[in-house]
N, C-alpha and C positions, 0 to 999 in steps of 0.2 A: 709490576710485576712484582715490586717489593712488599706493595701494599699487598697482597693473595697470600705472599708467603708469609708474611706477620699474621695474617688468621688464620691460615695451617698450622701456623707452631701454636698459634692458643687453642684453636679447639682438639689439634691433635689428641691432647691424651683424657677429652671428656669419656667415659663411658656410657656409649653411644650403643643399645639393641634395639628391640623390636620396640620397646617400651623403657622409660623409667627416668629419671632424674638428668643421665647425661644427653639424652634428646631434648628434653626442654630445656634445657643448660644451653643445648646448639642452635634451638632455635629462638632462642633468647637473644642470643650472642647478633643471630644474622637481623632479627627486626630492630636491634640497637644501631644496624648498616642501612636497612633498608626498614624507613617505618612503615610503608604500605605491608609490610607483611601480616598475615592475618594466622593467629596459632591457634587451630582447631583439633580436632582430636574426635575418634570412638572409643565406646565403652567397651571393657573388657566384656566377652561373653558375647557381645553383638554376633550373628550370623550374617556374613559376605559370600552371596552363590554358597558355595559349599565348606568356606572356610568359615572358622571362630576366632574373633579379635582375641590373641591372648592376656590370660594376667600381667597386670604390670609388675616389672620385675625389678629390684632396687641390691645394691651389695653394700655392705658398710666395710668389712673385711675378708680376707680370704689367705690363708697360707697352711703349711702344714711346717710340723719341727719334729728333726730327728731326736734320742735321747741324749742329746750332749746340747739341745736346745739351737744347734743351728736352723734359721731359718729358709725355708724353700718356696720361690714361687709365691714372694707375695704381692697382693693384688694393688698395695699402695703404689708400689714401684712401677707396676707396671701389669695393665688390666686386662691386657694379653692372657697371663699367667691361667685368667680362670675363664673355664670351660661356660659359655656363655648359657645364662639360666641354670645355673647351675641351683641346686637346691639346701638348702640349710645343713651343715655338718656338724658335729660337734663330737670326736670320737678318735679313740685310741685303733690304728688299724695295723695288721701284717705289713710288711714289705712285700708281700705276694699281692695283697688286696689293694695295697697304694699304688702299684705299679701296671694294675687292671685300671687303674682311674689317669693313669699319664698320658700326654699326646706329646709327640716328637716329629722333626722332620728329618728321617735318616739320611738325607743326601743334605740338606742343610742344616749343619752341624753346631752351628752356633745359632740359630734364628729362633723362635718363638713361634709355634704354629697356632693359626686361629681355627678356634671348633667352636659349634654351637649344640646345644642339644633344647632346643627351639619348644619341641613336639612333641617331645618324649623326656619323661622327669627323672634327671641323672645327676650326677656332680663329675668333676676333674679337674687338671690341672693341662696348662701347657706349658713344656720346658724345653730347653733346648739340649738335644744327645749330650753335648757335653758337659749341661751344669747336670743331666742326669746322671752322667758315670760318678759324680764325685758321691751321689747320694750312698749313706754306711748305714748300717744298723740294722735290726728286723723290728722293731716298733716306732710307731710316727703319730704323733698328737696332728687330726686334719680337722681345721677349724673354718668354716664359708659359715660367715654370719649374713646371709640371701632372706629374701622376702619375697613373697607373692602377694598380690591382692588385686581385688576388682576393681580395677582403677582406670586408664585411660592411654589411649595409645595416640599421642601425639605427632604432629603432623603441621606443616605450614603451606600456605597460599597465599601468590599475590596476584593482584591482576591489573594490567597498565590497558586501562579502556582506549581502544581507537575509535575512527569513525566507524568502522564497521563491526558488528557480533562475532565476525568471524575470526578466530583466533591463533596465533604462532603459540603453542603448547613445549613448556620444557618443563623436565623432572627431574630430579637425582635426589640417592639416596643418601640415608641418614642413620643408617644401623649399626654402623664398623668402628669399633676404636683404634684407635694409635695405629694406625695403616694408613700411607700415605694416597697410594692409587685406588685404594678400596675403602673410606669414601672420602678422606678429605679433601683429594683434589679436587670431585666433583660440588662437593659444597662451595667449595671456595670459588672456582671458576664461575658456578651458576648464580652466586651472590653475586659477584664482580659484574656480570653480564647483568642480570638484576639493576643494580645499581648503574650502571652504564647506558640503558636504555630508558631507565626511569629519567636521570638527568640530562640524558644529549636529545632524547625526542620526546618532546614535549605533546605533538599531535600527529598521530601515525595513523596510516592507512586500516591496518587491523590491529586487534587487539591482542596482547602476550601476556599470558598466562605461568608463571613459574609456580612449581611444588614441589615440596619436600618433605621427603615420606621414606619411612622404614622400606626394607625390601620386600618384595612378594606381598607379604598380608595388606602392609600400607597401600603398594598399589592397586591389588584386588581388591579393598574396601574404598580407594577413591572411585575405580571406577564403578563398582557396584551402588553409589551414591549418584554419581554423575553420568552416567553411560549416554542416557537421552539428548543431552547438554554435547556432550564431548562427540558423540556423531552427528549432532547439528551443525557445529561452529567449527570443529577443529579442523584446519587444514595440512598444517603439519606439525 
């Protein structure tokens, strides 16, 4: 349990999303623990059923500053502050325009909500209700240094071969940053389970497959690629 908690603390701040450096960073961390993990990818623009693999998204910095130089929603302090897949912004805005791009949780006034805009090009920040109430002034500098490119959507896969090709299939999502239940816990528990079965069960009856995927589009892409063999071999 202590080891799993240590892993969780390590990967908690990685900026995971559908794509990007944080996902690859997470998969390399899992691979350091489980050498049989293979890191694979789907290319941006690939058609999977009626979906399209999105462009690769990365962020260097993001924040906004009021007229006296106070910085809010600093991405480097907490990556939940930035709406996932926000586009590049470098401009001055009015308070009215800024507030149209701010997201809060009205019930949990100290919490930073998690918001994404994966398939609609937009930008925004997430901020606690109490912190939002501290924003003063009418002019703000918004800086979001993000980029999109035709890159890769990475995922991880490990197969423990048994006597039979029939397999037990485990999957977990890797696309959310800085949240314990969604999905840091899933990554860490699945990593621990892969490690345990690899080390304790050398000769299994069934094969065991573990996949670490971005949510929805990752699963859709994986099924699109492997549907026939999954229908044939997956027992549970």
